[in-house]
N, CA, C and O of each residue as an XYZ file, in Angstrom:
652
protein
N       0.828     -1.202      0.000
C       0.000      0.000      0.000
C       0.860      1.248      0.000
O       0.489      2.265     -0.586
N       2.023      1.170      0.666
C       2.941      2.312      0.721
C       3.409      2.664     -0.691
O       3.480      3.836     -1.062
N       3.735      1.601     -1.492
C       4.185      1.835     -2.860
C       3.072      2.476     -3.687
O       3.359      3.339     -4.516
N       1.824      2.085     -3.491
C       0.689      2.663     -4.200
C       0.563      4.143     -3.882
O       0.342      4.959     -4.777
N       0.702      4.488     -2.615
C       0.661      5.896     -2.217
C       1.789      6.670     -2.871
O       1.577      7.777     -3.367
N       2.989      6.099     -2.878
C       4.123      6.766     -3.503
C       3.871      6.966     -4.999
O       4.181      8.022     -5.550
N       3.317      5.961     -5.640
C       3.015      6.076     -7.070
C       1.981      7.173     -7.311
O       2.100      7.954     -8.256
N       0.970      7.222     -6.450
C      -0.036      8.272     -6.584
C       0.593      9.659     -6.416
O       0.269     10.594     -7.148
N       1.488      9.771     -5.450
C       2.170     11.060     -5.224
C       3.033     11.438     -6.432
O       3.084     12.600     -6.832
N       3.697     10.456     -6.992
C       4.533     10.710     -8.178
C       3.665     11.204     -9.335
O       4.021     12.162    -10.021
N       2.534     10.548     -9.545
C       1.628     10.941    -10.631
C       1.124     12.357    -10.413
O       1.145     13.184    -11.325
N       0.671     12.630     -9.194
C       0.145     13.964     -8.892
C       1.224     15.034     -9.082
O       0.940     16.116     -9.597
N       2.432     14.740     -8.678
C       3.502     15.726     -8.761
C       4.019     15.916    -10.196
O       4.254     17.047    -10.621
N       4.196     14.816    -10.940
C       4.886     14.911    -12.229
C       3.971     14.995    -13.454
O       4.452     15.359    -14.528
N       2.685     14.680    -13.347
C       1.794     14.791    -14.508
C       1.760     16.213    -15.075
O       1.884     16.374    -16.289
N       1.595     17.260    -14.239
C       1.586     18.616    -14.807
C       2.915     18.988    -15.476
O       2.935     19.660    -16.507
N       4.007     18.547    -14.883
C       5.327     18.847    -15.452
C       5.478     18.137    -16.803
O       5.931     18.730    -17.782
N       5.090     16.860    -16.834
C       5.146     16.092    -18.079
C       4.229     16.707    -19.139
O       4.614     16.837    -20.301
N       3.036     17.076    -18.736
C       2.078     17.662    -19.675
C       2.656     18.925    -20.305
O       2.564     19.116    -21.517
N       3.244     19.774    -19.492
C       3.845     21.010    -20.000
C       4.962     20.688    -20.989
O       5.037     21.282    -22.065
N       5.823     19.752    -20.623
C       6.972     19.405    -21.471
C       6.522     18.793    -22.794
O       7.034     19.148    -23.856
N       5.576     17.885    -22.727
C       5.103     17.215    -23.944
C       4.411     18.224    -24.869
O       4.650     18.225    -26.076
N       3.560     19.075    -24.305
C       2.889     20.098    -25.127
C       3.913     21.021    -25.763
O       3.744     21.445    -26.906
N       4.976     21.334    -25.030
C       6.015     22.230    -25.544
C       6.710     21.605    -26.757
O       6.943     22.289    -27.754
N       7.039     20.326    -26.683
C       7.776     19.674    -27.763
C       6.883     19.219    -28.913
O       7.289     19.278    -30.074
N       5.674     18.766    -28.601
C       4.798     18.265    -29.660
C       3.852     19.330    -30.190
O       3.295     19.179    -31.277
N       3.670     20.390    -29.445
C       2.774     21.471    -29.855
C       1.453     21.377    -29.100
O       0.918     20.288    -28.895
N       0.938     22.529    -28.693
C      -0.314     22.560    -27.932
C      -1.492     22.055    -28.757
O      -2.448     21.507    -28.209
N      -1.421     22.243    -30.096
C      -2.533     21.834    -30.963
C      -2.507     20.342    -31.264
O      -3.493     19.806    -31.769
N      -1.424     19.668    -30.971
C      -1.307     18.245    -31.275
C      -2.269     17.451    -30.387
O      -2.161     17.496    -29.161
N      -3.204     16.726    -31.000
C      -4.186     15.993    -30.201
C      -3.602     14.778    -29.475
O      -4.257     14.215    -28.598
N      -2.387     14.370    -29.825
C      -1.783     13.174    -29.232
C      -1.035     13.445    -27.933
O      -0.614     12.499    -27.267
N      -0.858     14.696    -27.555
C      -0.004     15.000    -26.411
C      -0.469     14.293    -25.145
O       0.350     13.809    -24.364
N      -1.784     14.233    -24.939
C      -2.306     13.605    -23.719
C      -2.034     12.095    -23.707
O      -1.722     11.520    -22.664
N      -2.156     11.465    -24.876
C      -1.856     10.036    -24.975
C      -0.389      9.768    -24.664
O      -0.054      8.796    -23.986
N       0.472     10.628    -25.161
C       1.913     10.466    -24.910
C       2.200     10.609    -23.413
O       2.981      9.832    -22.864
N       1.589     11.576    -22.754
C       1.767     11.752    -21.302
C       1.314     10.491    -20.570
O       2.017      9.997    -19.689
N       0.149      9.973    -20.930
C      -0.370      8.765    -20.276
C       0.547      7.566    -20.515
O       0.757      6.757    -19.611
N       1.093      7.447    -21.726
C       2.028      6.352    -22.015
C       3.277      6.455    -21.139
O       3.765      5.456    -20.610
N       3.779      7.670    -20.996
C       4.992      7.874    -20.185
C       4.715      7.515    -18.731
O       5.509      6.813    -18.104
N       3.604      7.988    -18.192
C       3.270      7.696    -16.789
C       3.089      6.192    -16.592
O       3.565      5.634    -15.603
N       2.413      5.546    -17.515
C       2.233      4.091    -17.429
C       3.588      3.397    -17.471
O       3.839      2.467    -16.705
N       4.450      3.844    -18.356
C       5.785      3.270    -18.484
C       6.585      3.457    -17.201
O       7.261      2.533    -16.747
N       6.510      4.650    -16.617
C       7.217      4.932    -15.359
C       6.723      3.995    -14.260
O       7.526      3.397    -13.543
N       5.418      3.870    -14.128
C       4.846      3.007    -13.083
C       5.284      1.559    -13.277
O       5.659      0.889    -12.314
N       5.239      1.071    -14.525
C       5.661     -0.306    -14.790
C       7.126     -0.518    -14.415
O       7.474     -1.535    -13.814
N       7.980      0.436    -14.767
C       9.407      0.303    -14.473
C       9.673      0.342    -12.959
O      10.533     -0.381    -12.456
N       8.927      1.194    -12.242
C       9.090      1.240    -10.781
C       8.653     -0.085    -10.166
O       9.328     -0.623     -9.289
N       7.508     -0.612    -10.637
C       7.018     -1.888    -10.093
C       7.964     -3.040    -10.395
O       8.090     -3.961     -9.588
N       8.628     -3.003    -11.538
C       9.581     -4.056    -11.898
C      10.918     -3.888    -11.194
O      11.774     -4.771    -11.255
N      11.095     -2.762    -10.530
C      12.340     -2.524     -9.811
C      13.440     -1.930    -10.684
O      14.613     -1.966    -10.311
N      13.074     -1.386    -11.841
C      14.077     -0.801    -12.737
C      14.560      0.561    -12.249
O      15.620      1.028    -12.664
N      13.788      1.201    -11.370
C      14.256      2.440    -10.747
C      14.978      2.048     -9.471
O      14.367      1.614     -8.494
N      16.297      2.212     -9.504
C      17.117      1.755     -8.377
C      17.453      2.877     -7.413
O      18.094      2.626     -6.393
N      17.048      4.091     -7.692
C      17.311      5.195     -6.785
C      18.683      5.818     -6.955
O      19.118      6.602     -6.113
N      19.386      5.468     -8.066
C      20.708      6.046     -8.314
C      20.596      7.505     -8.759
O      21.564      8.263     -8.692
N      19.418      7.881     -9.207
C      19.147      9.274     -9.580
C      17.809      9.640     -8.947
O      17.144      8.798     -8.343
N      17.428     10.893     -9.092
C      16.122     11.283     -8.547
C      15.011     10.729     -9.440
O      15.232     10.415    -10.610
N      13.836     10.617     -8.874
C      12.691     10.140     -9.651
C      12.406     11.100    -10.810
O      11.968     10.668    -11.876
N      12.650     12.390    -10.609
C      12.462     13.386    -11.667
C      13.368     13.124    -12.858
O      12.938     13.226    -14.007
N      14.630     12.784    -12.582
C      15.585     12.472    -13.654
C      15.165     11.203    -14.380
O      15.262     11.116    -15.604
N      14.697     10.220    -13.616
C      14.216      8.960    -14.183
C      13.059      9.231    -15.145
O      13.045      8.716    -16.263
N      12.106     10.027    -14.717
C      10.945     10.365    -15.553
C      11.384     11.199    -16.753
O      10.886     10.995    -17.861
N      12.298     12.125    -16.550
C      12.796     12.979    -17.633
C      13.428     12.128    -18.740
O      13.205     12.375    -19.925
N      14.215     11.129    -18.346
C      14.867     10.255    -19.325
C      13.842      9.472    -20.130
O      13.936      9.381    -21.355
N      12.869      8.911    -19.438
C      11.819      8.144    -20.128
C      11.034      9.055    -21.071
O      10.732      8.668    -22.200
N      10.705     10.255    -20.616
C       9.913     11.161    -21.450
C      10.719     11.639    -22.660
O      10.165     11.795    -23.747
N      12.015     11.870    -22.479
C      12.850     12.296    -23.609
C      12.864     11.234    -24.698
O      12.736     11.548    -25.881
N      13.017      9.990    -24.299
C      13.031      8.887    -25.280
C      11.689      8.758    -25.989
O      11.636      8.517    -27.195
N      10.608      8.919    -25.235
C       9.270      8.790    -25.838
C       8.992      9.930    -26.814
O       8.374      9.713    -27.856
N       9.444     11.146    -26.486
C       9.261     12.286    -27.392
C       9.999     12.026    -28.702
O       9.447     12.244    -29.781
N      11.246     11.560    -28.611
C      12.029     11.268    -29.811
C      11.350     10.171    -30.631
O      11.245     10.283    -31.853
N      10.887      9.108    -29.960
C      10.191      8.022    -30.665
C       8.945      8.534    -31.380
O       8.686      8.168    -32.527
N       8.182      9.373    -30.707
C       6.950      9.927    -31.293
C       7.278     10.746    -32.545
O       6.630     10.594    -33.580
N       8.279     11.605    -32.442
C       8.646     12.457    -33.578
C       9.143     11.606    -34.748
O       8.785     11.863    -35.897
N       9.961     10.600    -34.462
C      10.446      9.696    -35.525
C       9.282      8.976    -36.198
O       9.219      8.881    -37.424
N       8.373      8.476    -35.388
C       7.214      7.754    -35.923
C       6.380      8.659    -36.830
O       5.972      8.246    -37.916
N       6.132      9.873    -36.394
C       5.320     10.807    -37.193
C       6.046     11.215    -38.461
O       5.415     11.366    -39.507
N       7.354     11.397    -38.393
C       8.074     11.808    -39.608
C       8.128     10.663    -40.611
O       8.104     10.912    -41.816
N       8.200      9.415    -40.151
C       8.137      8.264    -41.062
C       6.788      8.220    -41.748
O       6.706      8.008    -42.958
N       5.732      8.420    -40.977
C       4.379      8.387    -41.518
C       4.203      9.465    -42.575
O       3.606      9.217    -43.622
N       4.713     10.649    -42.311
C       4.557     11.758    -43.251
C       5.322     11.527    -44.549
O       4.893     11.993    -45.605
N       6.442     10.817    -44.490
C       7.209     10.548    -45.701
C       6.451      9.639    -46.661
O       6.630      9.726    -47.876
N       5.605      8.766    -46.117
C       4.931      7.770    -46.941
C       3.522      8.178    -47.359
O       2.834      7.415    -48.038
N       3.097      9.344    -46.970
C       1.762      9.793    -47.353
C       1.849     10.406    -48.743
O       2.639     11.324    -48.963
N       1.048      9.911    -49.686
C       1.109     10.483    -51.029
C       0.502     11.886    -51.065
O      -0.346     12.240    -50.246
N       0.954     12.653    -52.017
C       0.398     13.991    -52.191
C      -1.067     13.858    -52.592
O      -1.415     12.988    -53.391
N      -1.915     14.702    -52.053
C      -3.324     14.612    -52.439
C      -3.504     15.011    -53.893
O      -2.813     15.890    -54.407
N      -4.448     14.344    -54.542
C      -4.737     14.657    -55.932
C      -5.552     15.942    -55.988
O      -6.296     16.275    -55.064
N      -5.391     16.642    -57.086
C      -6.183     17.848    -57.287
C      -7.644     17.466    -57.492
O      -7.950     16.432    -58.086
N      -8.524     18.299    -57.001
C      -9.939     18.054    -57.216
C     -10.249     18.285    -58.687
O      -9.748     19.234    -59.289
N     -11.076     17.417    -59.269
C     -11.421     17.621    -60.673
C     -12.307     18.861    -60.825
O     -13.051     19.237    -59.920
N     -12.199     19.471    -61.987
C     -13.045     20.624    -62.275
C     -14.490     20.152    -62.330
O     -14.742     18.998    -62.676
N     -15.445     21.012    -61.997
C     -16.856     20.603    -61.985
C     -17.319     19.989    -63.304
O     -18.094     19.032    -63.312
N     -16.839     20.546    -64.426
C     -17.275     19.996    -65.712
C     -16.697     18.608    -65.953
O     -17.339     17.776    -66.593
N     -15.471     18.342    -65.441
C     -14.892     17.008    -65.561
C     -15.692     16.010    -64.722
O     -15.945     14.882    -65.145
N     -16.077     16.445    -63.541
C     -16.884     15.595    -62.658
C     -18.215     15.255    -63.336
O     -18.659     14.108    -63.310
N     -18.834     16.249    -63.933
C     -20.112     16.054    -64.623
C     -19.947     15.088    -65.798
O     -20.748     14.169    -65.967
N     -18.907     15.299    -66.607
C     -18.658     14.424    -67.757
C     -18.398     12.992    -67.310
O     -18.874     12.041    -67.931
N     -17.646     12.848    -66.236
C     -17.345     11.518    -65.708
C     -18.619     10.806    -65.257
O     -18.799      9.618    -65.526
N     -19.488     11.524    -64.579
C     -20.765     10.935    -64.137
C     -21.632     10.558    -65.334
O     -22.287      9.516    -65.339
N     -21.626     11.423    -66.349
C     -22.428     11.143    -67.551
C     -21.919      9.888    -68.254
O     -22.712      9.052    -68.688
N     -20.581      9.753    -68.367
C     -20.003      8.552    -69.001
C     -20.381      7.305    -68.206
O     -20.742      6.278    -68.781
N     -20.294      7.404    -66.889
C     -20.641      6.256    -66.043
C     -22.111      5.890    -66.209
O     -22.456      4.710    -66.285
N     -22.964      6.885    -66.265
C     -24.402      6.643    -66.443
C     -24.675      6.004    -67.798
O     -25.450      5.052    -67.897
N     -24.039      6.527    -68.835
C     -24.213      5.981    -70.181
C     -23.743      4.536    -70.242
O     -24.414      3.681    -70.820
N     -22.587      4.268    -69.645
C     -22.055      2.912    -69.651
C     -22.955      1.961    -68.866
O     -23.193      0.833    -69.297
N     -23.450      2.409    -67.727
C     -24.354      1.580    -66.918
C     -25.614      1.236    -67.697
O     -26.064      0.091    -67.688
N     -26.179      2.225    -68.367
C     -27.385      1.982    -69.169
C     -27.095      1.020    -70.310
O     -27.921      0.163    -70.623
N     -25.920      1.155    -70.939
C     -25.545      0.266    -72.035
C     -25.359     -1.161    -71.533
O     -25.792     -2.111    -72.185
N     -24.723     -1.315    -70.386
C     -24.508     -2.657    -69.821
C     -25.845     -3.320    -69.507
O     -25.994     -4.529    -69.687
N     -26.806     -2.549    -69.044
C     -28.125     -3.102    -68.717
C     -28.832     -3.651    -69.955
O     -29.708     -4.508    -69.840
N     -28.458     -3.163    -71.136
C     -29.081     -3.629    -72.385
C     -28.464     -4.931    -72.888
O     -29.008     -5.553    -73.799
N     -27.348     -5.350    -72.316
C     -26.700     -6.592    -72.737
C     -27.451     -7.801    -72.201
O     -28.189     -7.700    -71.221
N     -27.260     -8.934    -72.845
C     -27.814    -10.193    -72.346
C     -27.126    -10.539    -71.025
O     -25.978    -10.153    -70.806
N     -27.814    -11.255    -70.153
C     -27.247    -11.596    -68.833
C     -25.883    -12.293    -68.895
O     -25.023    -12.037    -68.053
N     -25.678    -13.167    -69.880
C     -24.393    -13.894    -69.937
C     -23.226    -12.929    -70.184
O     -22.120    -13.159    -69.693
N     -23.466    -11.855    -70.939
C     -22.411    -10.871    -71.185
C     -22.232     -9.950    -69.975
O     -21.107     -9.594    -69.624
N     -23.337     -9.568    -69.343
C     -23.245     -8.743    -68.128
C     -22.467     -9.481    -67.049
O     -21.617     -8.904    -66.371
N     -22.771    -10.762    -66.902
C     -22.135    -11.570    -65.850
C     -20.620    -11.674    -66.069
O     -19.841    -11.513    -65.129
N     -20.215    -11.940    -67.295
C     -18.783    -12.085    -67.578
C     -18.057    -10.751    -67.371
O     -16.939    -10.733    -66.856
N     -18.681     -9.634    -67.767
C     -18.068     -8.323    -67.541
C     -17.966     -8.012    -66.053
O     -16.958     -7.483    -65.585
N     -19.020     -8.349    -65.319
C     -19.044     -8.104    -63.867
C     -17.903     -8.855    -63.168
O     -17.167     -8.281    -62.366
N     -17.776    -10.124    -63.484
C     -16.743    -10.933    -62.827
C     -15.332    -10.504    -63.247
O     -14.418    -10.451    -62.425
N     -15.173    -10.204    -64.524
C     -13.851     -9.901    -65.053
C     -13.372     -8.500    -64.663
O     -12.235     -8.335    -64.220
N     -14.223     -7.505    -64.822
C     -13.794     -6.127    -64.554
C     -14.118     -5.662    -63.132
O     -13.257     -5.096    -62.457
N     -15.344     -5.893    -62.673
C     -15.737     -5.374    -61.364
C     -15.123     -6.192    -60.230
O     -14.563     -5.638    -59.285
N     -15.235     -7.514    -60.336
C     -14.670     -8.371    -59.286
C     -13.168     -8.565    -59.444
O     -12.488     -8.947    -58.492
N     -12.644     -8.303    -60.648
C     -11.203     -8.401    -60.886
C     -10.686     -9.832    -60.941
O      -9.519    -10.089    -60.645
N     -11.561    -10.767    -61.322
C     -11.137    -12.159    -61.417
C     -10.343    -12.374    -62.700
O     -10.532    -11.666    -63.689
N      -9.466    -13.348    -62.668
C      -8.703    -13.687    -63.870
C      -9.619    -14.410    -64.850
O     -10.730    -14.820    -64.511
N      -9.123    -14.551    -66.061
C      -9.907    -15.237    -67.089
C     -10.220    -16.670    -66.662
O     -11.332    -17.158    -66.861
N      -9.226    -17.337    -66.073
C      -9.429    -18.724    -65.617
C     -10.439    -18.803    -64.475
O     -11.256    -19.723    -64.427
N     -10.383    -17.837    -63.555
C     -11.331    -17.836    -62.430
C     -12.759    -17.591    -62.916
O     -13.703    -18.210    -62.425
N     -12.910    -16.691    -63.876
C     -14.241    -16.431    -64.442
C     -14.743    -17.690    -65.133
O     -15.903    -18.071    -64.981
N     -13.866    -18.331    -65.892
C     -14.244    -19.561    -66.598
C     -14.716    -20.626    -65.613
O     -15.703    -21.321    -65.856
N     -13.999    -20.743    -64.504
C     -14.357    -21.735    -63.481
C     -15.724    -21.420    -62.873
O     -16.541    -22.322    -62.687
N     -15.977    -20.155    -62.563
C     -17.252    -19.751    -61.956
C     -18.429    -19.989    -62.899
O     -19.502    -20.418    -62.476
N     -18.210    -19.703    -64.181
C     -19.309    -19.810    -65.146
C     -19.399    -21.182    -65.799
O     -20.370    -21.479    -66.494
N     -18.389    -22.015    -65.577
C     -18.410    -23.356    -66.154
C     -18.172    -23.347    -67.657
O     -18.731    -24.168    -68.384
N     -17.347    -22.422    -68.122
C     -17.000    -22.352    -69.537
C     -15.479    -22.302    -69.657
O     -14.776    -22.183    -68.653
N     -14.975    -22.391    -70.883
C     -13.519    -22.376    -71.078
C     -12.984    -20.942    -70.977
O     -13.716    -19.982    -71.218
N     -11.699    -20.808    -70.618
C     -11.092    -19.478    -70.584
C     -11.157    -18.772    -71.949
O     -11.311    -17.552    -72.019
N     -11.039    -19.541    -73.008
C     -11.136    -18.963    -74.355
C     -12.518    -18.363    -74.575
O     -12.654    -17.294    -75.170
N     -13.540    -19.059    -74.091
C     -14.920    -18.580    -74.234
C     -15.122    -17.283    -73.425
O     -15.861    -16.390    -73.841
N     -14.455    -17.198    -72.272
C     -14.524    -15.978    -71.461
C     -13.985    -14.808    -72.270
O     -14.611    -13.750    -72.337
N     -12.812    -15.003    -72.891
C     -12.221    -13.938    -73.705
C     -13.141    -13.544    -74.844
O     -13.298    -12.358    -75.135
N     -13.741    -14.511    -75.481
C     -14.659    -14.225    -76.593
C     -15.851    -13.397    -76.117
O     -16.249    -12.433    -76.771
N     -16.415    -13.782    -74.974
C     -17.577    -13.046    -74.450
C     -17.211    -11.617    -74.047
O     -17.970    -10.681    -74.298
N     -16.047    -11.458    -73.423
C     -15.608    -10.115    -73.020
C     -15.427     -9.255    -74.272
O     -15.903     -8.121    -74.324
N     -14.738     -9.797    -75.280
C     -14.512     -9.040    -76.518
C     -15.835     -8.683    -77.192
O     -16.032     -7.547    -77.622
N     -16.728     -9.646    -77.280
C     -18.005     -9.409    -77.940
C     -18.843     -8.391    -77.150
O     -19.490     -7.526    -77.739
N     -18.826     -8.502    -75.819
C     -19.570     -7.559    -74.979
C     -19.039     -6.139    -75.169
O     -19.817     -5.186    -75.207
N     -17.733     -5.998    -75.288
C     -17.142     -4.672    -75.519
C     -17.583     -4.103    -76.870
O     -17.885     -2.914    -76.975
N     -17.621     -4.954    -77.906
C     -18.077     -4.503    -79.223
C     -19.536     -4.052    -79.159
O     -19.905     -3.021    -79.720
N     -20.357     -4.842    -78.465
C     -21.775     -4.483    -78.324
C     -21.923     -3.154    -77.578
O     -22.744     -2.319    -77.956
N     -21.139     -2.960    -76.528
C     -21.210     -1.712    -75.760
C     -20.845     -0.509    -76.632
O     -21.502      0.531    -76.575
N     -19.790     -0.663    -77.438
C     -19.408      0.436    -78.333
C     -20.548      0.790    -79.289
O     -20.815      1.967    -79.529
N     -21.224     -0.236    -79.837
C     -22.351      0.004    -80.748
C     -23.491      0.710    -80.044
O     -24.062      1.668    -80.566
N     -23.823      0.227    -78.846
C     -24.935      0.807    -78.077
C     -24.644      2.272    -77.731
O     -25.516      3.133    -77.845
N     -23.416      2.533    -77.312
C     -23.060      3.894    -76.884
C     -23.027      4.854    -78.073
O     -23.397      6.019    -77.928
N     -22.590      4.389    -79.245
C     -22.544      5.257    -80.436
C     -23.931      5.727    -80.845
O     -24.081      6.819    -81.392
N     -24.949      4.909    -80.584
C     -26.324      5.271    -80.977
C     -26.797      6.402    -80.199
O     -27.928      6.851    -80.387
C-alpha cells in the first residue's frame, strides 16, 4: 500500500510537469499530447514496479529520461508516416466531374441492355477483378470462351453507346 501511495504522489507531482513538457515539444494543438503523457506515466509506473528504478538518480531524472526517449520516438514515428503519405490529388473541375458521371451513367445503361451472360462475364472480369481462368471456373466455360464473351460484350457496348 505504501508503494501505491508513492506512485499516486509521483503521478500527482509529475503529470503537470510532463504535460507542459510534452505540449512544448509536440505542440499545444497536437491531439496526441495527452496520450503520450499517459504512455509515459504508465511506463514509469511499470518500471518502478519491476524494480528498474534503483534510486541512483532522482525520480524526476528517471521520468525525464523516459519522457525524452518517448518524445524522440513519437517524432520519428510521425516523420516516417509523413514521408509515406502520397500527395493529395487535385480536385477535378466541376465539368470534368459532370462528364465523368455522364459517361458512367451511359455505360451503366448500355450494360443493362446486354444479355445476362455478357453482363455476368463483364461483372466478374472487370468489377470483381477475377482472372480469365477464375471467371471460366465460376461460369463453367472455357477461358477462351470468357475472352470471346468479353470481346463481344465490348463490341456491343461500343455500338450501343454510339447510338
